N, C-alpha and C positions, 0 to 999 in steps of 0.2 A: 488930389496927389500933387505935391511940390515937384519940381523938375529934378531935384536932387535924388529923391527917393525913386523916381521913375528911372532915372539913369542907373542906379544901383540894381534895380530888379532886372533890367535889361542886360547888364554885365552878368548877374548871376545866372540867367537863363542860358546865356551863350556859353558860360563855363560848364553848365551841366550837360548841355548837348554835346560839347567837346569831349567831356570825359566819357560819355555813353558810347559815342563813336570810337573812341580810343580803345575801350574795353572790349567792344564787339570785334574789332580788328586783332587785339593782342591775344584773345582766348580762343585756342583752337577747338573746333567742333561746336562752337556757339552759333546758332542760326541767326541769320538776319531777318528782317521783316519780309524780304522777298522770297525767303525759302519755304514759308508756310502760306498756303492758299487762304484766303478768307473764308471763314466759316469751317475751317478743317483744324484738328488738333493733331499734334505729332504724336504717334504711337511709339512708347518706349519699347525698345528691344529687351525681351526676358529670355534668359538662358534656360534651356530645357535641359531634362536629364540626359538627353542623347548627347548634348553638347559637352557634359561634364564627364570626363573619363572616371569609370569606376575604379575604386582602390582594389588592388590585387594583392594576395598574400605574398610576401617576399621572404625568401629564406634568408635568415641572418637578422630578422628583426626582433628576435628574442621571444616571439610568440609562436607556439605551435598551433597553427591553424588546422581547420577540419580537412583541408585539402592536402596538408602535408603529414609526413609520417617520419619515423626514424630512418627509413631507407631513403626517402626522397630529400630529407632535410634534417641531417643529423645534428646540425648545429642548433636547431631550435627544439628538437623532439627527442633527442637522446636523454636517457635517464642520467642523473648524476652519477659519478663514479662510486661504484660499490653497491649500487641499488639495481634491482631488476625492474626493467620498465614494465609497467602494467598494461595489459592489452585493453584496447578500447572496447568499451561495453558492447555486447551484441545487440543488433536491432531488436526492438520490442518484439516483432514477430517471431524471433528466434530465442527468446529468453528462456533459459534452462530452468528446470524444476529445482526449487531450493526451498525446503520447509524444515523447521526445526521445532519439534513439539516441546523441547526443553526451554525455548525462548519464552514461553508462557510465564516462566518463573521470574522473568525480568519485569513483569507488569506489576503495578501496584495493586490491582484488583480486577476482577471480572466475574460475570456469571456464566453459566454454561448449561448446555443440554447435550446428552449422549444417548442415542437411542438406536436399537436395532429390533427388527422383527422379522420372522420368516424362517426358512429352513436353514438349519446350522448343525455343525458336529461339534459344538463347544464341549459337550458332556460325553463325547466320544461317538455315540450313535446319532444317525440323523433324526432330527426332532424339530418340531416348531417351537421357537424360542421368542419370548418378548423380554427385552432388557430395557430399562430406562433409569437414567441418572440425571437429576436436576440439582444443581449445585451453585454456590458462590464461593469464592476464594479470594484472599487477600494477603499481601505480605507487609503492609505498613497499616497502622503503627505497629502490629504485631502480626505474625503468621496465624492465619485462622481459616477454617473452611466449615461450611455448613451443607450437607448434602442429603438428598432423599434417594434411596436406592430401591428399586422394585424389579422383580424378575419373575417369570412363570414359564414352566415347561412341563409337559405331560401332566397338567392338572395341578401341579404343585407351584405354590406362590410364596414370595418372600418380600417383605417390605421392611426396610431398616432406615431409620433417620439418625444421623450422627452430627455432632458438633465438636470441633476441636479448637482450642484457643491457647497458643503457645505460652503467653506470658502468665497464664493462669495455671499452666501444667495440668490441664485436665481434658477429658474426653467424656462427652455425655452420649448416651445411646438409648434408643427406643425401638423396640421391635414389634412389629404388628400393630402399631398405634397405641400399645401400652405406655405406662409411665416411664418417665426418664431415670436412667441409671447414671450416676456419676462416678467416673473411674480416674482415678489419679494416673498420670503418665509416670511410671516409675523407671521405665527403660524403653528402649527402642521396640520391643515386642508390642507394646500397646499401639505405637504409631503404625506398625505393620499391619496390624488389624484394621485400623482406620483406612490405610491405604488400599487395602483389599477391595474396598467399595468405591474408590474414587476413580475419576475419568482416566487418569494417567495409566493405572494398572490395566484397564480394560482396552485402552488404545493399543498398548503393547500386545495384548492377547489378540487383537483384531488384525494388525498389520505388522508385517516382518520387514518392511522397507519402503522405499519410494517407488511410485509407479515409473516404468522405464519409457513408457510411451506418451508421457504427458505432453499434450499439445497446448501451447500458450494461445489465449484468447483475448489478452488485453486486460487493462485495468478497469476495476469497477469498485465502487463504494459498497461494502457489505457490512451491515450492522454498525454504520458509522466509522468504519475503518477502511482507508484506501487499500485495496488488495489487488494482487495478480490473480487472474482467473485462468485455471487450467481444466483440461478434460482428458480422461483416460478411458480407454476401452479394454484394458488388461487387468485380470484378477490375480496375476502372479504374485503381487506384493500382499495379498490378502492372507491373513494368518490362521490361527487355530480354528477359528469359527467355520473355515471353508476346506478343512482337510478332507480330502476324499471327494470333493465336489468339482464338477465341471459346469461352467457357465457358459451358455450360448450367446447370451447378450449381456453387456456391461456398460452402464452409463455412470461413470465416476467423476463427478464435478468437485473441484478443489479450489478454495480461495485462500491465498497466503498473503499475510500483511506485507505490503511494501516496505514499511519500516519495522524491521525486527524479525521478519521471515517466520513468524508463528502462525499456526493454522487458525483461520478465522471461521471457516465453514467447510464441511465435507459431506457431500450427499451422494448416495448412489442406490441403484436399484439394479437387479439382475434376475434373469430366469435361468435355471439350471436343473442339475441332478446331483444328489447327493446320496452316495451308497445305494443307488436304485431308487431312491425316493425323488419325485420331481416336485419342484415348487419354486418359489421366489423368495428373495431377501432384500430388505430395505434398511438403509443406514442413515442416520443424520447426526452430526456433530456440529455444534456452532457455539461461539462465545459471543457475548454481548456486554454492554455497560462497562466498556474497558476503561480502566483507571477511574471509575465512579465509586463513591462510598458504598459498601455492602452492609454495613451495620451488623456485623456478626456479633452476637452476644449470648450468654448462657441462656438455656431455657427457662421460662417462667414457671 
């Protein structure tokens, strides 16, 4: 290497060292070589959750937080002028009973079971009754229903199968497994005959209202439907089938759709006395295949 190039490298190295020393002195917090012992690495300081103050709800920030209310922060939580403030929803363990049988009409379709057996006064006198209705119902693309009704009491049995399709304006009926009869729907009287066998009519005959002692047990999925589960031990809301009956033990389980408040399932059993006759009664109502095609068609 010639003398000129060696001199240039010496100057460049001197300038580099000078710049490094200048930066080390001018940048605050920058450690020098003597600050770190040989073989050790400096551990960076990490802020912990305790070092960071938690954000707290502030009245006036335009957000009604869970810890605020119309009483403690009217600025954030008061209802707009002319509107009534809605009360906060009750805790799930206090959810009041709310069921609407008519809300089933809002579904596109479903299948159902309605069954009762045991001691009853449906016919006036106390007797053993078996009632069973299996059906499927739809509102789209047209209103239609197909049901199988069977009942027995005091040795008498009845079996009726019926189909109604609104856009065809017809009802088909078969009694006792005999051939089908086609009946045009001329007026509402024909539909009233059909409705006498369906689930809605018999539900109204079974229950006069909602149970007043319903205890909320939480959410469950029943028949594919997210449902609120309730339990009642009171037969006061039971209707005509229990007139003149006193029940010593009642286990009434009810599932109500979270979205729509329609009944998804109801099942109870009870021991008691009806007009001097002792016995038991069992009941089951459930829907399934909600909003699934039911393929209701005229009989072949």
